[in-house]
N, C-alpha and C positions, 0 to 999 in steps of 0.2 A: 695661847703662848706667849711667853714674855718677850717683850721688846727687846731688840739687840742695842738700841738707843736710849740714851740717859741724859736728861737736861740738868745740868748743875750749875751752881755759881761758879766763878772763876776762882774766888778765893778758897774753894775747897779742894783745888787741884793741886798736889805737891810737886808733880813733875810738868808745869805748864809748858815751859820752853821746848821741852821734847815733842809734848803733843800737839803743839802747834806749829812746829818747825816745817811741815811740808804742806801747810794750807795755802791754797791758791784759789781765790774766787774769781780770777780773771780781772781783778781791779786792783792796781797797784797800790793806790791810796788807802784801800780798806785792808788789804792784806799788811801794809806798813803799820797801820794803827794795830791790829791784832798782835803782830810780831813784836813790836817795840814800844807800844804806848799803852796798852789796855791795862797791864799790871800796875802801872803808875798812876794812871786814872783811877783805878779801883781803890789804891791805897789812899789816894788824896780824896776819895768820895766825889769826885766829879762825875763819873760814871758808874753803873752798875752793868757788869757784863754776865751773860750766862752762855755756858757752852754746851751744845749737843755733842756728846761722845757717841762713837761707835764702838761698842765694848769688844765686838770681835776683832777690830784692827787696832784698838786702844788709841785712837787718834780723835782730834777735834774735827768735826764735819761740818758744823755751822755754828753761827754764833749771833746774839745780838746784843747792843749796849744801850742803855737808857738813862734817862735823867728827867728833870721836870724843869718846866719853863712856862713863860707867859708872853704874850704879846698884846699890844695896845691897839684898838680901833675906835675910829670915831663915829658917833652917831649923831645925826642931825634931830634937834628937838625944836620946839615953838621958840624958846627963848635962846636959841644958838645950837652950839654942839657940845657935846659930851664926850668923855674918853672913856672907852669900857675895856676892861682888862680881861683877857681871856687865859685860862690855865690849861695846860696840856701836859701829856707825857710825851717827851721827845725820844722818838726812836732814832738815835743818833748813828748807829751802826746796825746792819743786818746784812748778813752775806752766809752762801752755802758753798762749800769746796765744789771746784769744776768736776770734780769726778761723781759728785753727788747729784749734778743738775740733772732736770727732767726726770727725778724720780719721786716727785710730791714733797720732798723733805722742806723745801721754803714754804709752801702752803700749810702744811702741818706745823711748822713752827710758828708762824706768824698767827694762826688760829689759838696757838697757847698763849701767846702774848696777848690777843685780844681778852682771852678770859682772866689774864693777870690784870690787865688794864681795868676791867669793868671791877674787879675785887678792889683794886687802888681807889676807884673813884668813890667808893662806900666810905673810905677814910680820909681822902684827900680831895678837894674840890676841883677835879679836872674835867674838862669838857670834850676833849679830843686826845687822839694820837696825832702828833704832828712829825714830818720827816722832811729831809731833802733828799731827792732821788736821783742818782746818775741816771742818764739818758736812756740807757738801755734796759732800766728796770722799771721805768714808769708804766709799761703795760702789764707787769706783774702786779703791781702795787693796785693799778685799777681792777685787775682780776679779782683781788679779794676785798673790794670794796673802797678803796682810797678814792678821792677826788683831787684834782689839780686845783690849787688856790687861785691860780689864775687860768682857766681853761683855754682861752685864746692863746696863751704862751706854752703850746705844748711842743715836743721835739718834733712832731710831723709838721706844725705849722713852720718852725724854723726851718726845716729841711726843704719845704717847699721853695723857700726864697733862698736856698743855697747856703745856709748857715750851718756851720759845724757846732754841734751840741756836745761833743764828746767831753769837754771841759765845764760844761754847764750843770747847775743843780735845779731841779724842779721841785717846789715846795707842794706838798700834798698833805691831805688829813683824812680823818674818819672819826666822826663824833661818837661819843660814848653812847648817846641814845641810839645812833644806828646799830652799834654792836649789841645792846640791850635787844632792840627790836628782832635783831638777827638771831638772837637766843644764846649769845656768847656769855653764859653765866659761870663762874667758878666752880669746878666739880671734881671729883676724883677720876672722871673717866678720860684721863690724859692718854693719849697715844705713846708718850714716853713715861719711861719710869721716872718717879718723882724722888727729887732730893729729900732726905728727911735728916736733920741734924739730932742727934740723941744726946747731945751734952746737956 
């Protein structure tokens, strides 16, 4: 049976404003980005956004935005220290509309992203997918394989000390090698219909 969902690039949608007008993922900052900034960032090539469309309802039910980035780390050597640069795919935004929560949409969508990341890694030297999670999404990202960059600084650790984490971000990552070991290879067996540009 054909899926009712279709994963498409933002720049393929002609009536974008209407299709996202009712989107609400329960996080004001992420909602604001999609509604007011995603198109601009796409035009400026600062981020690339993909939208999951419910064709029955003709609306956006989830989305993610990515770019590439790098971070430096220091490594101790016999003659001192050296700086290592690590390239990554930055998952800048990822959200599911609240009316589609608890339906497996987020898990399925991020698995599609995992396959995309492994494909990108064949052409661009990236080591990982990196993101900054809001506090109430950390458990979701852990469930699909992400790790906290600083495990001792988890939402739970802050909560035990009475610290509010609602405005905090938590750095997380999953390596490309981890994805390959888990079998996330690009293939045609997408749970979503694929977007094909016939021009």
